[in-house]
N, C-alpha and C positions, 0 to 999 in steps of 0.2 A: 503495500500499499504506499503513497505514495505521499509527500509531507505536500500541504497548502499551503501555499502564502497567504498572507489578507486580500480579502476581495474575490477569492476562490473557494467554490465547496469545499467543505470539509469531507472525505469519506467516513460514514458512520457506520459502526455495528447494531446501531441502537435506533430507536427512531427518533427522529430529529425533537418531537416534543419532549424528549425527555432529556435532551443535552442541552436545551435552549440557553446560549450566553446570556452575560447580564443585557447587553443594549437590547436583543431581541427580547428579551422579557420586557425590559421598559418599554418598548416600542410598542407589545401589544399590551400592557396596562395603558398605556397611551390611547390605544385605539378604542379601548373599552370606554374609555373615560369621553371620547369624540361622538362613538356611537351614542353613549348614554345621552349625550348632550342635542342630539340632534333634533329631536321632537320638541325641545321646547327652547331650541339655537335664540329666536329672536326676545325672549324673556329679556337677556342681560347683553347690552351693547356695550361695549370696548373702544373708548378713542383711539383714533389712529389704528384700529384694527378689524373691527366689526363686531359681529356676533359671537358669543362665548364658543360655540362648536368653530368659529373660525381660527381661534387661537389655540383649544387642543387640536385641530388639524395640522397648524404650522408645528406645534410639538411634536407631532406623531410624526410628521415627514423627516424630519431633523433627526429625530431616533432612530427612521428607520433606514436614512441615508447610512447613517453610522452605522447601524446592525450588519448592512449589506457589506458596507466597506471593510467590515474587518470579520464576518461571521460567513460571510456569501450568501448568496440568493439559493432560495431551496426550492424553487416551483417555476417549472418554463411557462409562457406565458399561453391562454387556451386562444380560439377562434373569435370567442366573444372578446374579449382582449385588444385583439389586432384589430378587428372590426370598431371597438367603442375608441380605440385611439383612431382611426381613420374618418369615424364621424367628427371627431376633435379636430382631428387637422384640416377639415373640410370645411367646418365653424370658420379656421383662421382663415380659410384664402377668402373668406368673406369681408374681410377687411380691404382687400383690392378695389372691391365695387360698391361697399356698404353707402348710405345717404349719409349716416352718422356715427362716423369713425368711434367715436367717444362710446357710445352706446353699446358697439359690438365690439371692442376690446374690452369693455367690461364683462362681456357675456362671454367673450372667450376665454377669458381667466377663467370664469366660473365653471365651465365646462374642462377647462384644463386639472383643476381643484377636482370635481367630481373622479375624472378618469384617474384620479393619483387615487383618490378614495376607494375606488374600487380594485385598484390595482395593491392597496393595503391592507385589503380584506385578505385580497387571494393570497397573500404572501406570510400574511401575519396570522393570518387565522385556519392555521392549518390544524386538523386535528378534530375529533369528535366535541373533546371537552373545550375548544377554543370556539368551537362556532357555538355551541353552547350556551357559551359565555356572552358573546358578542347579540346573540337572541335574546338573553335575557337584557343585557344592558338597554338595549332598545325597547324593551316590554316597561323596563322600569322607568327610560325615560318620556314613554308614554302616560305611565302613571302620573308622573310629575306634572305634566300637562292635565290629564283628566282631574287632576288635583286641584291645579291654579282655576281651573272653567269652572268649579264647582266653589272654589274659596269666593271667586268674584261673585255666582250667585248669592253666596249666605251674603255677603259683606252687603251688595246694593241689592240686596232684596226683589221684586220681582217687578218692577217696574223697566227694566231693561228689555227689552223685544229679543237680542240675541248675546251672547257672554262667550270670551275667550281670554282664557287668562294670562295666554303667553305674549299676546301683542300679535298675534298672526291674526288672518281672517279667517273666522269661525269654519267656514268652508275646509280651509287647507287643514287645521287644527282636527276637525270632526274626520277627516279623511287619514291623518295619521293613528289616531285611533281606533280605526275603521282596520288598518293596516297590522296592528300590533293584536288585536284579538285572537287571529286563527295562530299567531305564534307563541300567546300565553295558553291558550288550551293545550299546542303541541306539546310546549315544556311542561307543563303539569302532568302529561303523560307520558313522558320521556325519562327526566331527571329532578332530582330533589326528593328530599324528605318528606312526609305529611306535610309538615309546616309551609315549607316552601308550595306545594302543591293548593292548599288552600288558597294561598295570598296571588298564585299565580290564575287561580280558577276566580275569585275574587275580582279581580281587574277586571274583567268583563262585564258584570252588571252595573261596575264603577263607571267604567266607559260609557256602556250604554247611557246611563244617567246625563254623562258631560254630553256624548254626543247629541241628546235631546236638549241640552238647555242651548247648544251653541244653535240650533233650529236650523241643522243645513239638511235642506230635501234630499240632495242627491246620497249625504252620507244616510241617511236612515235605509236607502234601497241597498248602499254599499256592505252597511252594517249585518243587514239581512243574508247576505249573501256570502260573509265572514263566518256567519255563523253556522252555516252548513258544515263549517267542521266537524259540529257536535254530534247533529245527528249520524254523520255520515263516518265516524269513527265511536261509535254508542258501542258496538259491539264489543269494541278494546279495554270497555269501563269493568270494573270488577264489580261484583254486585253490590257492594255498599255503596259505592260512588253512582251507579247506577238508579239506585233509591234517591239518594240524595239530591239527585240532579231532578228527578220527578218533584219531588217535594217541594225545593228550592224553586223550579220551576213554576210548578202549578201559585206558590207563594205569591209568587211574583205580578202573575198573570193576575191573580184579583188583588194585591195591594200597592201594586205600582201606579196603574192610571189615575188612583184618585190625589198620590202623591206629584203627581208632574207638574208644573207650570202651565198654567191657561194659553199665555200669551203664546207660548214656543210650539204647545201641541194644537193650539190653531194655524200658527204657520206652516207645520207639517201636516196639518189634514188638507192642504192645499197642493197635495204632490202629484195628485189624479188629475185633477182641474190645469195644471198649468202642464200637465202632456199632453191632454187632450186639445186642450188650447192651441198647445203650438209655441207658447211663448218661452218657455224655460227660463224665466225669470230674465227675458230681455235678453237671454244668449243667442237667441236662433238671427236677431236681427247684427250682432257683434259678429257673427260668424258670416254673416253676409258680406259685412263691408272686409273681414279677412278674406274672404274668396276673390272680391273684387282687388284686392291687393295681389292676391296670389297671381290671378291673371294676368296681372301686368309683369311678375318676376317669375315665372313659372317652371325655371329651370335651375338659375342661381340661388334664388330667393333674394330679400332684401337685406340679407347680414344678419345674422343672430344681436338681438334685442334694438333693433331698427323697424321692427314692426309697430310697435307701440304708438308713435306718431303716426305712421302713416294709415294707422286704423282710425288714427284720431280725426283725421280730415276727412273721413266718411262717415264717420259713424257721430263725430263731435264731439266725442269724449276719449280721452289717451284709456287706452284699454288694451289689454291683452287679448289673443284670439281666444282663449275661456274652452279651450279644447287644443291637449297634447298635441295631437298627429296633425292639425292643421295648422296651430300655431308653429311646430318644426317644417310643415311644409313651406309656408308664409315666407320662415325668416331663413329656411335654407335649399328651398326650390325643389324640385323633383326629386332631385341627387340624394341631396339631406336627407329627405323621406325615406327613400329607397334604404340608405345606410343604417337611420333609425332601425328602420322595420330590420334589417336584416339583424340589427344588433339584437333587437328582443327577442327573436329567435332562434338565436345565437344563444342567448341566459338562459330560453326555455326548453331549450332542444336537450341538452345532455340529462337533464332530469329525467326526461324517461326512464332512464335505468331505473330510476326509484322504485320502491314497493311499498306497502305499508301507509303506515300513518305518514312519512315524509311524501309521498305521491301525493293523499288527501290535503296536505298543508298545501303542497304546489298548486293542484286544480284550485283551491279556495281561492288564495293568494292571486293567483291568475286572472279568474273571474273578476274578483275585488277590483284587481288593477285596468281591466278590460274596460268593466264600466266605470272607474272614477278617474280614468284617462279622460275620459269624453268630455265631460262639463267643467274641465279645469285645465290650465297651462301647465304642467307639473315636468317637463322633459330637463328642467335646470335644479331643482330640486334632490337635497340632498336624502330626504325619505327615503324617494324613489328610488335611487342607485345603492344606498346602501342596503335596501330589501333583496333587489336585483344580483347584490353580488354576496348579499347570504345564501339566498337559494342557488346560485351558483358554486359557491365553496361546499355547500351542504352537497350537491349532487356527488360530491367528489370524495368527500371526509365524512359522511353520515348515512348509515344503512344502504350502502349501494357499493357493489362490487365493480368499481370506477378503473379506468385503464390508470396506471401509473404514470404521472405526469411530473415527477420529483426529478430535480437536476441529477441526483442520485443514480435515478435509472438509468438517464443516457450516457453519465459517466460511466456507470456499469455495462451497459452494453456495449460501447466502445471497447473497454477493457476486453470484455468478453471474444470478441471475434478479432482483437489483434491479434491474441495467442490462443486457437485452440486446442492444443493440447496440454500445457500443465498450468498456465497461469488463469486460463478460463475457470478453469474446477478450483482454483485454491481461493478467485475472484468469488463466484458464487457460494462459495461454503462463507466467504467473512461478511456475509450482508445477511444474516440469516433473517432477519426482522426487519431491514431498511426496506427489502424488496416490497414489503409491505405495508410499508409506510405510508403510502396517499390513498390506500383501496379503503 
């Protein structure tokens, strides 16, 4: 076995997770804090830096660079990562034709940061315990957001029509809470003690109450989809939890309607009327304006970040496209939209190897995203990309016989083919566990 110089991958006879160096551990813990802060990121703003999640992101990137420089990189990139990098590069190309260079520069910087975040989750979220830790961090951050919504309701009383404790738009807050519902249920079924499982499952009714307080009509539909994970995995529950679920569910159906605030319930009751009337909360008019802008720039787009002002010239108010796919089409053109759809396909394609509860989780999250991205432009939101990064990492490290994509495997294969007589047998014998490190 050859010696490794700094910056190269070390050949190990034990799983990478068992020999993480100090820098690699520090990078992972910083990544945990970063993921934890994403749901409530706008609640704290720091001068000259921005949101609290951006601060944690800068720290994580710094530690990650040091860890990779001194301890080596563990995993080669997948097609999903390459496509995401290509999409980000295409957004940067928009600087050559955008009408609003300052807006586009800021948006490109955001996509670069999002790409770095996805790569960090892939490189440092290697292994089942680490994936579980990152999922738990996201759910905990969503619980903080739900708590801030409920706190605002208790503080302000029933006078407000909508509540959002983190400073973000109520629709965005509600969507984050929805995405965490299936993740919380999944954690409760897979890891943790009875006390931890109780907390994780308690998040669900708590988040649902907070979602009602946001009065987000689209979130009610998405929450219903997110809750599908419960009946779809009901057979996997123990007898005690099945009884508890039935009792608690029946109790909530009886008691909750009388406890919900009237103004929010009244707004939510107009969901059917909005859909049947085609108004969709004025989004239909915004979509028409966005389509007009797209027809003027069909191939290259307006440049990321530039569509808001152009839509305002038609709609009369500075608005995003309020549809992720339409927003991508307007700002990056048909080329960018094709790349974006390929990115999404690549992220979900590898999850087909999952089985059992993992596969149920991905299906439910996929449904929630498919519906949730329609009424909001979320292509540049950290919460979207961290969820995608988690499910991609899960497809390789949790509950699936994934192909070995570690750099160890690549190096080992090269050594094996180099000497098919003696060195190959010794090489195979010297990695009895590392050969399964990414499976």
